[in-house]
C-alpha positions in Angstrom: 27.8 -124.1 -23.0 31.1 -124.6 -24.5 32.1 -123.7 -27.7 32.5 -127.4 -29.0 28.9 -127.9 -27.3 27.1 -125.2 -29.2 28.6 -126.6 -32.6 27.6 -130.4 -31.7 24.4 -128.9 -30.9 24.0 -127.4 -34.6 25.3 -130.2 -36.3 22.9 -133.1 -34.2 19.7 -130.6 -35.1 21.0 -130.7 -38.8 21.2 -134.2 -38.6 17.9 -135.2 -37.3 15.5 -132.3 -38.5 17.2 -130.8 -41.7 19.3 -133.4 -43.7 16.5 -136.1 -43.6 14.7 -133.7 -45.9 17.0 -131.9 -48.0 15.6 -133.1 -51.5 12.8 -134.6 -49.5 10.5 -132.1 -49.2 6.4 -132.4 -49.7 4.8 -129.8 -51.5 2.8 -129.0 -48.5 6.5 -128.4 -46.2 7.4 -125.4 -48.1 5.6 -122.1 -47.5 5.8 -118.2 -48.6 6.6 -115.9 -45.3 6.1 -113.2 -47.8 5.7 -113.3 -52.1 9.1 -114.9 -53.0 10.2 -115.5 -49.1 10.2 -119.3 -48.5 10.5 -121.4 -45.6 10.1 -124.8 -44.8 9.1 -127.3 -42.2 12.7 -127.7 -40.9 13.4 -124.1 -40.9 10.5 -124.3 -38.2 11.9 -127.4 -36.5 15.3 -126.5 -36.0 15.1 -123.5 -34.8 12.6 -124.3 -31.9 15.2 -127.4 -31.5 17.9 -124.9 -30.8 16.1 -122.5 -29.4 15.3 -124.7 -26.8 18.9 -125.9 -25.9 20.3 -122.3 -26.0 17.6 -121.4 -23.8 18.2 -123.9 -21.3 21.9 -123.0 -20.6 21.2 -119.0 -21.2 17.7 -118.3 -19.3 18.4 -114.7 -18.9 19.8 -114.3 -22.4 17.6 -112.9 -25.2 17.0 -115.4 -28.4 16.7 -113.5 -31.8 15.7 -116.6 -34.5 14.8 -116.4 -38.1 11.4 -117.3 -37.7 10.6 -116.1 -34.2 10.8 -112.9 -35.5 9.1 -113.4 -38.6 6.0 -114.4 -36.8 6.8 -111.3 -33.8 9.4 -108.7 -34.3 9.3 -107.8 -30.9 12.6 -109.7 -30.2 14.6 -108.0 -33.3 13.4 -104.7 -31.4 14.7 -105.9 -28.1 17.9 -106.6 -29.5 18.8 -103.1 -29.5 19.1 -102.9 -25.8 20.0 -106.8 -24.7 23.3 -107.5 -22.5 23.2 -111.4 -23.8 22.0 -112.5 -27.1 22.0 -114.9 -29.3 20.7 -115.0 -33.1 19.7 -118.0 -34.7 19.4 -118.7 -38.2 18.4 -122.5 -38.6 18.4 -122.8 -42.8 20.5 -120.1 -44.0 19.6 -120.4 -47.9 16.3 -121.7 -47.3 15.6 -121.6 -51.6 19.2 -123.2 -51.9 17.6 -126.3 -49.6 14.6 -125.9 -51.1 15.9 -125.9 -54.9 18.2 -128.8 -53.9 21.6 -126.9 -54.0 24.0 -128.0 -51.0 24.7 -124.4 -50.4 22.9 -123.8 -47.1 23.8 -123.5 -43.6 23.0 -124.0 -40.0 23.9 -120.2 -37.9 23.8 -118.6 -34.4 25.9 -116.0 -32.9 26.3 -115.0 -29.2 26.5 -111.4 -28.8 27.5 -109.3 -25.3 25.5 -106.0 -26.5 26.9 -104.9 -30.0 29.6 -107.1 -30.2 29.6 -110.4 -31.3 31.9 -112.7 -29.4 31.4 -116.3 -30.6 30.2 -117.6 -33.9 29.1 -121.0 -35.3 28.4 -121.9 -39.1 27.7 -125.6 -39.7 27.4 -126.6 -43.6 25.8 -130.1 -43.7 26.1 -131.1 -46.7 29.6 -129.7 -47.3 30.5 -131.3 -44.2 32.4 -128.0 -42.7 32.2 -126.0 -39.3 32.9 -122.6 -39.4 33.8 -121.1 -35.9 35.1 -118.1 -34.3 35.9 -116.5 -30.7 36.7 -113.0 -30.2 39.9 -112.4 -29.8 40.7 -116.5 -30.6 40.6 -116.6 -33.9 38.7 -117.6 -36.8 38.7 -121.6 -38.0 37.4 -124.2 -40.6 38.0 -127.2 -38.2 41.4 -127.6 -37.3 42.4 -125.2 -39.7 42.8 -121.6 -38.5 41.9 -119.1 -41.3 43.8 -116.3 -42.6 43.0 -113.9 -45.6 46.1 -113.1 -47.4 47.0 -109.3 -48.5 45.7 -109.2 -52.2 48.1 -105.9 -52.5 47.8 -104.6 -55.9 45.2 -106.7 -57.4 41.6 -105.5 -58.2 39.2 -106.6 -55.9 36.9 -109.8 -56.7 33.6 -108.7 -55.7 30.1 -110.6 -55.4 26.6 -109.3 -54.4 23.3 -110.3 -53.3 21.7 -107.8 -55.4 20.9 -109.8 -58.5 20.3 -106.1 -60.5 23.8 -105.3 -60.0 25.4 -108.5 -61.2 27.8 -107.7 -63.7 28.0 -103.8 -63.1 31.6 -102.4 -62.4 31.6 -100.0 -59.4 33.8 -97.2 -60.4 37.2 -99.1 -61.6 36.8 -102.5 -59.4 35.9 -105.4 -61.6 32.3 -106.3 -62.6 30.1 -107.8 -60.2 29.4 -111.5 -59.7 26.4 -113.5 -57.9 27.1 -114.4 -54.1 26.1 -118.0 -53.5 23.1 -116.7 -52.1 23.4 -118.0 -48.6 25.3 -115.7 -45.9 26.4 -119.0 -44.0 28.8 -119.8 -47.5 29.3 -116.4 -48.4 31.4 -115.3 -45.6 33.4 -118.7 -45.3 34.1 -118.4 -48.8 35.3 -114.4 -47.8 37.5 -116.1 -45.4 38.9 -118.8 -47.4 39.8 -116.1 -50.1 37.2 -116.8 -53.0 36.6 -113.5 -53.5 37.5 -110.2 -51.6 34.4 -108.6 -50.8 30.6 -109.3 -50.5 28.6 -106.3 -51.1 24.7 -106.7 -48.9 21.8 -105.1 -50.0 19.4 -107.1 -47.1 21.1 -106.8 -43.2 19.4 -109.1 -41.1 21.5 -109.8 -37.6 20.8 -113.8 -38.4 22.3 -113.6 -41.4 25.5 -111.4 -41.2 26.4 -111.5 -37.0 28.0 -115.1 -37.5 30.1 -114.3 -40.6 31.1 -110.9 -39.7 33.0 -112.4 -36.5 34.7 -115.0 -38.6 35.9 -112.4 -41.4 37.0 -110.2 -38.2 39.2 -112.7 -36.6 40.3 -114.1 -40.1 41.6 -110.5 -40.7 38.7 -108.7 -42.5 36.0 -106.4 -42.1 32.4 -105.6 -41.9 31.2 -102.0 -42.7 29.0 -99.6 -44.0 29.6 -97.6 -47.0 30.6 -94.5 -44.6 32.9 -96.5 -43.1 31.1 -97.3 -39.4 31.5 -100.6 -38.2 28.9 -103.1 -38.5 26.3 -102.8 -36.1 24.2 -106.0 -35.2 21.2 -104.0 -34.0 20.9 -101.9 -37.4 19.5 -103.4 -40.6 20.9 -100.1 -42.5 22.5 -101.1 -46.0 24.6 -101.0 -48.2 26.6 -103.7 -46.1 30.4 -104.7 -47.6 32.5 -107.8 -45.7 35.8 -107.2 -46.9 39.0 -109.6 -46.7 41.3 -106.4 -45.7 40.7 -103.1 -44.5 42.0 -101.5 -47.6 39.7 -103.6 -50.3 36.9 -102.0 -47.5 37.9 -98.2 -48.6 38.1 -99.3 -51.8 35.0 -100.1 -52.0 33.2 -97.2 -50.1 35.3 -95.2 -52.0 34.0 -97.1 -55.4 29.8 -96.7 -53.9 30.6 -93.3 -53.0 31.3 -92.6 -56.5 28.8 -94.1 -58.5 25.2 -93.9 -59.2 24.1 -97.5 -58.2 
């Protein structure tokens, strides 16, 4: 499928399966996969539709969908040896979606081995499409994204770990809370709304799409030891940063911190 065709797929599925249920979910349409981990009928139905279309176009590719892995983790294990695979996050930010926040997204990433080669993030309520191709840039619609330099300024950080909100790592500015959706966080980083994001939960459907978007905008996604992001790994903490220098500053602060 061409890049624009995959984006259209996500937009169409969102329009027919997800958006009609926004702020209109019945109690029976919201469940818990485990305590505090919400899933809705929109998540499940959207993933089925996206997976079906991608599998028809790429019958030999491995499909790693969030909800499918929740039911059977074998696909996630198989990703480590897959030559060609896709991650599918039908509603990223499900808690936001359930509680009526517009900050949710539909995300897909295409990978060759451990390299993310294309990614798509569609924010239905914001009507914003973020697309990245390895070596061809990161885009919001027709606008190319480039993270500006912030030399000499104290990096502005966000974290998904609520216990760290308000905490300062070494001499960095106190951490703020993320937007509670990787499909919002990574575009915000690429749009310079913050300088880095510190994550404690690391699943490929959450981070593969945004990691390529940020990389093509001039940033990096890495670990506290400087190793590059590996979508087959769930190790943490994970740092997404607007520039290599900011990533190094965060790594240094983390390694000197007790948090």
